[in-house]
VORO-340893 format. One line per field, with one value per residue (C-alpha): chain; x, y, z. Coordinates in steps of 0.25 Angstrom, whole numbers, plus 5000, padded with zeros to 4 digits. Layout:
chain <- A, ...
X <- X, ...
Y <- Y, ...
Z <- Z, ...
This chain:
chain <- A, A, A, A, A, A, A, A, A, A, A, A, A, A, A, A, A, A, A, A, A, A, A, A, A, A, A, A, A, A, A, A, A, A, A, A, A, A, A, A, A, A, A, A, A, A, A, A, A, A, A, A, A, A, A, A, A, A, A, A, A, A, A, A, A, A, A, A, A, A, A, A, A, A, A, A, A, A, A, A, A, A, A, A, A, A, A, A, A, A, A, A, A, A, A, A, A, A, A, A, A, A, A, A, A, A, A, A, A, A, A, A, A, A, A, A, A, A, A, A, A, A, A, A, A, A, A, A, A, A, A, A, A
X <- 4962, 4961, 4950, 4953, 4943, 4948, 4940, 4941, 4936, 4922, 4928, 4939, 4928, 4919, 4931, 4934, 4919, 4919, 4931, 4924, 4911, 4919, 4925, 4939, 4939, 4930, 4928, 4932, 4940, 4948, 4951, 4956, 4964, 4970, 4973, 4980, 4988, 4992, 4997, 5005, 5012, 5015, 5021, 5028, 5031, 5034, 5019, 5013, 4999, 4988, 4976, 4970, 4971, 4980, 4989, 4976, 4969, 4982, 4983, 4968, 4970, 4983, 4991, 5006, 5016, 5019, 5012, 5021, 5033, 5028, 5026, 5041, 5047, 5060, 5072, 5063, 5056, 5041, 5032, 5033, 5048, 5045, 5034, 5044, 5055, 5044, 5039, 5054, 5057, 5045, 5048, 5063, 5058, 5047, 5036, 5027, 5014, 5020, 5024, 5010, 5003, 5012, 5008, 4993, 4993, 5000, 4995, 4983, 4985, 4984, 4995, 5007, 5016, 5008, 5011, 5026, 5026, 5020, 5030, 5041, 5035, 5033, 5048, 5051, 5039, 5044, 5057, 5067, 5076, 5082, 5074, 5081, 5071
Y <- 4891, 4901, 4911, 4926, 4937, 4951, 4964, 4973, 4986, 4986, 4993, 4982, 4971, 4978, 4978, 4963, 4960, 4967, 4959, 4946, 4950, 4954, 4940, 4944, 4935, 4923, 4927, 4937, 4926, 4924, 4939, 4939, 4926, 4931, 4945, 4940, 4930, 4941, 4951, 4940, 4937, 4952, 4952, 4938, 4933, 4919, 4918, 4906, 4909, 4899, 4906, 4898, 4904, 4916, 4917, 4916, 4927, 4936, 4934, 4938, 4950, 4953, 4955, 4956, 4962, 4974, 4984, 4981, 4983, 4996, 5001, 5001, 5014, 5021, 5012, 5001, 5009, 5011, 5021, 5029, 5030, 5036, 5045, 5050, 5053, 5060, 5069, 5072, 5076, 5086, 5091, 5094, 5102, 5109, 5103, 5100, 5100, 5089, 5081, 5083, 5079, 5066, 5063, 5065, 5057, 5045, 5044, 5045, 5057, 5047, 5037, 5037, 5038, 5051, 5057, 5054, 5060, 5072, 5073, 5072, 5083, 5091, 5091, 5098, 5108, 5112, 5117, 5106, 5107, 5093, 5084, 5071, 5060
Z <- 5037, 5048, 5049, 5053, 5054, 5049, 5048, 5036, 5033, 5026, 5014, 5012, 5014, 5003, 4994, 4996, 4994, 4981, 4977, 4980, 4974, 4961, 4961, 4964, 4976, 4979, 4993, 5004, 5010, 4997, 4997, 5011, 5009, 4996, 5002, 5014, 5007, 4997, 5007, 5014, 5001, 5000, 5014, 5013, 4999, 5005, 5010, 5005, 5000, 5004, 4998, 4987, 4973, 4978, 4966, 4957, 4965, 4964, 4949, 4947, 4956, 4948, 4960, 4959, 4968, 4958, 4966, 4978, 4969, 4964, 4978, 4980, 4977, 4976, 4980, 4984, 4994, 4996, 4991, 5004, 5002, 4988, 4995, 5005, 4994, 4985, 4997, 5001, 4987, 4986, 5000, 4997, 4985, 4993, 4984, 4996, 4988, 4979, 4991, 4997, 4984, 4984, 4998, 4996, 4983, 4989, 5004, 5013, 5022, 5034, 5029, 5038, 5025, 5022, 5035, 5034, 5020, 5025, 5037, 5027, 5018, 5031, 5034, 5020, 5022, 5036, 5030, 5032, 5020, 5021, 5030, 5034, 5030
């Protein structure tokens, strides 16, 4: 088995320590192995898991793929596509405050998607009656 050194933010390590202390995982190593394998299975459904007790841990954590399915929005798109549609609708109706509230409720101000949504809203504010988006 290969050994790899990875640095994590202190807050992340504290959360992992808490999970280990609470007995959710036997050790930090088990957490790191499980989480890496889990992400790999999300990215590549054909990934062959090698972590001992992977399915058991997954059951205990009550992890399923339902949240990923729910994140798919209108017409099989992503939440971001739905967000653009929502901001556009508010913009077309001149309801800029509702669009701003939607953006603020769902995005961190520094997120790229937030900046794009604000630009979309800005095209309506600037008097463009039918922007081409």
